[in-house]
N, C-alpha and C positions, 0 to 999 in steps of 0.2 A: 681472828681478833688481832688487830695491830696493837703496838705498845701504846699508842695514844689513847686507846679505849680502856686500858687497864686502870683499876682503882689505884689511888695514890698511897693509901696507908699500907704499912708493912703487914699488919695483923690480917687484913683482908687478903692481901697477896699470898701470905703463907697459907691461909685457909684454902684458897684456890689450888695452889700447888699440892696440898695434901689430898684434897678432893679428887684432883686429876690423877694422882698417883693411885688412889684407891680404884678409880675407874679403869685405869691401865691394868691393875692386878686382877680386877674382876673379868675383864675381857681375856686376859691370858688363861684364867681358869676355865671359862666357856670353851675357848679354842681347844684346850688340852682335852676336855670332855668329848667334844665333837670329833676330835681325831681318833679317839678310842672307839667311837661309833662308825668310823669311816669304812665300813664293809657291809656287804649285802645289797638289797634292792634299792635302798635310799642313798647309796654312796654318792651319786651324782648330785643329788640335792644337797647333801651334807657338804660336798666339795664347794658348792656355790656359797653355802652359808659360812664355811671356813674362810673362803676368799673374801667375802664381805667384811667379816670380823677382823681378818688380818689387816685389810686396808683401813678400817676404823682404828685399830690399834697404831698402825703406822702413823696415822694422822695426829693421834694424841701425843705421840712421842716426838714427832717432828715439830709440832706446835710448842711443846714444852721447851725444846731445845731452842727454837727461835726466839721465844719470850725471854729465856735465860740470857740470851745475847744483848737484848735491848732493854732490860730492867735489872735493877740491883735488888735481888731478893735473897735474904739469908738462906743458906742451904738447908734443906730439910733431911731428915734421916733416910738414907737410901733403902729401897725395899730389899729384902733379903735375896730376891731372885735376880738382882741387877748383875749383869755379866761382869766377871772380873777380868781386868786387863791382862791378856796373855802375852808371852814373848812373841815376837814376829818370827814366822816359820823359818827354820834353818835351811829348808830346801830352796828357798828363793834366791836368785842372783842378787848380788849386792854391788851397788855403785858407790864409790866413796868420793865425797866432795871435801876437799881440805880448805880450811879458812886460815892462812897464816896471819899471824899479827902484822899490823901495818908498820909497827916500829921496828927499826933495825938495831936500835940500842935502847937502853933503859930511858924512859921518858923522865924519870926523877933525877938521875945522877949522870946519865950518859954512859954508864958502864956496859960491858959486854954481856949479851943475853945468852943463856945456855938452856937446853931443853929440860923441862921439869915434868913433862907428862902430857896428857891431852884429855879433853872431854869429848865423848863420843855419844851422839844421839841418833836414834834411827827412826824413819818414818816409812810407812807402807805407801808406796806410789804405784801408779798404773801407767805403764807405756802401752800404747795401743796393742791390744791383743796379748798383754802379758803382765804379771805382777812383777815387781821387783823392790828391793829394800834399798833406800838411799842412805848411806852413812854419812852423817855431817860431822866432820873431824875438825876440832879446834885445838891445835897444839898450844901447849902452855910453855912460855919461856921466862926463866928467872934470872934476875940480874946477878952477876958475880960479885958486885960491891955492896949491894944493899938488898933488902928483902922484897923489892918490887917484882910483881908477877905481870907479865904481858900476855894478853890473849885477844884474838879477834872477837868481836861481840857476836852472840848467837844470832843466826839468821831468823827473821821473823817467820811465823808460820800462819797459814790461812786461818786456822783455829788454834786459839791460844792453848798450849800444852797438848795439842792434839797430835796424833801419830798418823794422820792421813796427809799425803802430799797433794798438791794441786791436780796432778794428773788423775789420781784416784777420785778426788771429789768431783771433778769435771765429769769423769766416766759415770759416776753414780747418778749425777744430775741428768745427763744426757740419756742414760739408760732409762730413768724413770719418766722424764718429760718429753723426750723425743722419741725413744723406742718403746715407751709405755710399758716398762717392766716394773710392777710394784716392788718394793724393797724386800719383802719376804721371798719373792722369786729370785731376786738378785742374790740374796743371801744363800739360796740353794746352789745357784750357779757357781758362786765363789768357793763354796765348800767342795765341790767337785774339783776345783783346781787346788785344793789343799790349803785354802786360806779361810779360817774360821771368823766370819764377820756377822755378828748377830743383827737381826733387823732393827733392834732398838739402837744399836751403834750407828748403822746407817741412817736412821731416823734423826739421830743427834747431828750428824754431819749435814744432812739436808736442811734442817732448821737453822743451824748456825751459818751455813753458806747463804741461805736466804736473807738472813739478817745482814750479812756481810755485803751482800750485792744490791741491797735496796736503794742506797744512794745513787748507784750507777743507773739503776732502772728509772729513778726520778730524772736524771740528766737525759736519759733517753726519751722520756715522756715530753720534757720541755722541747727538746729538738723536734719531735713529731708535730707538736701543737703550734709551733711557730711558722709552719709552712703556710702557703696561701691556698692550697688545695689538700683535701684529705679524702681517702677511701674509708668507708666505715661498713661494718657488718657485724652480725652477732650469731651465736649458735647455742643450743641448749647443752647443758652439762648435768648429768644426774648427780645429786649431792645427798649424802647421808643425812637424814633428819635426826638431830640429836635425841636420844632417848626413845625413838619410836621403832628402830630397826627397819625403817623404810627410806625410800629416796624421795626427794623433792626435785625440782627442776630450777637450776640456777642458770645464769647466762655468762658467756665469755664474749666480750666485745673487742673488736679489733679496729685499730685506727692506723692506717698506713700512709706514710709520707713517701711517695716515689714519683718524681717527675722526669725520670729518665726517658719515658716514651715522648715527652715534649722537648727533648734536647737540652734538659736541664742536668747539670752535673752535681747538684746538692745531694750528698749522700742519702740513700733511702734508709728508712727505719720503720719498725712496727711497734706500737704500744698496745698491750692487751690490758683489759680491766675486767674484773669480776663483779657480778652483782647477784643477789639471791633471787631475783625475779626480772621480769622484762618490762617493768614500768618505764614510762618515758622520763621520769626524773633522773634516771642513771645517765643516759647519754647526755642529758641537759647538764648534769653535774660535770661529767667528764669533759664537755666541750665549752664550758662556761667562758673560758678565756680565748677561745678560737674565733678568728674572723677570716672569712674567705669562702671557698667553694667546698661543699660537702657532697661527695658522690656516694650514693647509698641506695638501697632499696626504698620501697614506699612505706616504711615503718611509720605510723602515726606519731610515735614518740619523738620523731625529729621535727614535727610540725612547729612546735613551740620555738625551736631554734630559728627556723626559717621566718617565723613571724616577727622576730626582733629586728630583722633587716641586716644583721652583721654577717649572716651566713646565707649563701646562695645555694639552691638545690640543683643537683644534677643527678638524673636518674640513669638507669642501667639497661641498655638494649639487650644484653644477654639474658637479663631477668624477663623482659617482655617476650623475647624469643622463645625461651623455654616453655612458656605456656602454650604457644603454638606447636612446638615440637612435640610435646607430650601427647597433645591431641592427634597430631599426625601419626605418631607412633602407634597409638591405640586404635585409631579408626581410619587411617589412610585418607583423611579428609583433604579434598582438593582445595578448599578454602584455606585450610592451615598451610598447605604446600605452597599456595601463592604468597601468603604472608612471610613464609620463610624465604621464598625466593627474593622478595623485595628487601628483606632485611639482609640477606646475603650480599646484594648489590651495594648496601651502605658499608658494609665490612670490607668489600673489595676496594672501595675508595680509601677506606681507612688504612689498608695495608700499604698503600703508596706514600703515606705521610708520616707513618710511625717513625719516631726518633728525630724528626725535624723540629725546629723551634716553633713557638706558638704562632708567630705571624705567617710563616709558610704553611703550617698546618690549617690555619683558617682559610688561607687562599686555596690550598689543595682541596678543601672540603666544599668548595662552592658547587661542584657538580652534584653533591648530595641534596642540596636545598630543593631543587625541583622534584627529586625523587621523594623527599620527605613530604612535599605538598601533595604529590599524586597519592602517596601512601595513606596520607590523612583523609583525602576525599574518598578513596577506596574503602577505608575502614568504616567511615560514616555510612556509605551507601550499603556495605555489606551487612552491617549491624541491623539496619532496618528490615533485612530479609530474614532474620533469624529469631528464634524463640529467645525471649529474655532469660530463660532459665537454662539455656544450652551452654556447654563448656566453651564453644567458640565465642558466644556473646560476652562471656566473662573475660576471655582473653583479650578480645577486642576492647571491652569497657576499661580494662587495666591500661591498655596503651593510650586510649583516648583521655582518660582521667588524668594521666601524668604526661600528657603531650608536651607541654612547654618545657618541663624539666628533661624530657627525652631528647628534644632537639636542640637544647642549649649548647651541646658540644659543637654543633655546626658552625656557631658563631663565635666560639671562644676556643682558641687553639691550646689553652691550658688544660681543657677537660677532655677525659677519655670518652670513648663511645660506650664503655661499659665499666662495670664495677669488679671485673675479674681479679684485679689487684688484691682487693680485700678477701675475695673467696679463696684465692690461693693461699693467703696467710692463714685461713681457717682450716686448711686440710689437715695439718698436724693434729688439731684437736679432734676433728672427724675421725681420723685413724685411731686416735686414742680411745675413742668411745667403744671401738671394736675390741680392745685389749684389756681395758680395765672396767669395773663395774660402776664406779662413782668416784667423785672427790669426797674426801673424808669428812669436810665440813666447809663452812663459808670461808674460815681462815685458810683451808686448804686451797680453795678456789682462788683466793688472792695470791697465795704463794705460787700456784701454777701460773697465774697470769703474769707474775714478775719474771719467772723463769722463761716462759714462752716468748716474752718480749726480747730477752737477750738472745735466745736461740733463733728466733724469727729474724731479728736484725742482722745476726751474724750471716744467715743464709742469703739475705737480701744483698749483702755486701761481698758475696762469693767466698765466705769463710767457712771451714768446717766448724760447726757449733762446738764440738769437744775440744778442738785446738784453741778456739777463742776462749772458752771458759777456762781451760787450763792456764792460758797465759794471764788472764785477768785475775783469777783466784790466786795465782802465785804472787801477785803484786798489789792487789787492791789495799791490803791492810796497811801498806806504807804510804798510801796516798792521802793527801788533805782533800776535803770536800771540794774546794775551789780548784783541784787539779784533775778531777775525775773525768773531764771531757777528754783528757788524753788517753782514756781506756775505752772510748767509744769504738765500735768495730772498724770504721773507716780510718781511724787514727793509728790503729795498730797492725793493719793488714800486712804492711811490708815487714814489719818486725816479726810477726808470726810466720811469714813465709820463710824468712832467714832462719828462724828458730827450727822450724820443721825440716828444713834442708840439712841443718847441722845435726839434728837427731838422726835423720836417715843416713847421714854419712858415718 
């Protein structure tokens, strides 16, 4: 649920918070009971149940923190089990950052300043592969003539009054969304390093970071959709159905702007969007402002976009090839082998023009046109010899039904031969499905889409996602909305490289 969907009146909001807190406490009780039963023949089944409930609890606590960042709700009485903030561990190394006052003399009377003491605050940060405590020291100077006290202003923090540094916050986000480690597992890992971070604390951080980063994700979305060509794809995501203890199937959609194979130096980027189902209304909403070429699979939900005339369809030869490949792998079919051979000839031509500008690519693809004409005739002739119910007939039918969209690339140098750009963007999500059971809710799907957008765009621009998020989280609170373009991955790549070199030194 985003902040725009929340009710406006304070009483209803308060009731929602109280109800959510009750649900959190109820889940904690169930988990505690299951953990006491975690022995015997049903241990594996109980492990799975505990994992599902831990993720559901994680989702509730993260959503609560995110909404707290975007709405003004009077605080409710904290549950008795809420973790008490503990001192940062003494055994961790400490780095000290001193903020001397800018004034060299009293700003009121010009008198000489003398030391009066200092304010010290500590945040827990994470330098790759290690925890450390950063001590922020702000010396106080007092004027010898008058009572004026001079001190540097406190440095802003990613999370107001929070004790997590940008490095630690970036590490938690990347571990959850890139390495697919749920927060309760991260909590256990950190405990082995002598750092006690409750899952609920980590969930607060993820929720607040998500709210902090949303405006930057919006700038990313706008950059992606202003391109003249997009790659699009989607993938299923198991999502916990509220109150049922079961999962439903949501979708993550990816839209990629990357024209580097066509010799275009415009920075690449990817924007992810979540939907609770695969209805065509979702991509139609996502792309309502887009005009240009859409390279995608043959999903019928895109048809309404093509019908308007503002978007031109480009299909994917890798998708068409896959159908023949699977038949050849299973049956050793000579017909499938012939289709694969013909498609390979098209890709051989493509390898010669990759990276060239559109006009040269169009010219370089001219030898593909007679091959495509011959292939089309062969497909028609071969289909007449096959049973309509055979797998080969289905594979050939797919190619013929989408033939115009499949061959469009040969006449337009901006278009790729396939949609592998979008499929690569979804690999992170596919890997995640192997490591976690589900997204905790539709709101959790939205949150994952936002962080995936930042992680994926960092990768497309050659940046380490953790280094990028660390850089952005350390600075974004001090940026105005109209300045956020300066934090997009391609704008900060050089600064990040210098920062990482300085840290390594």
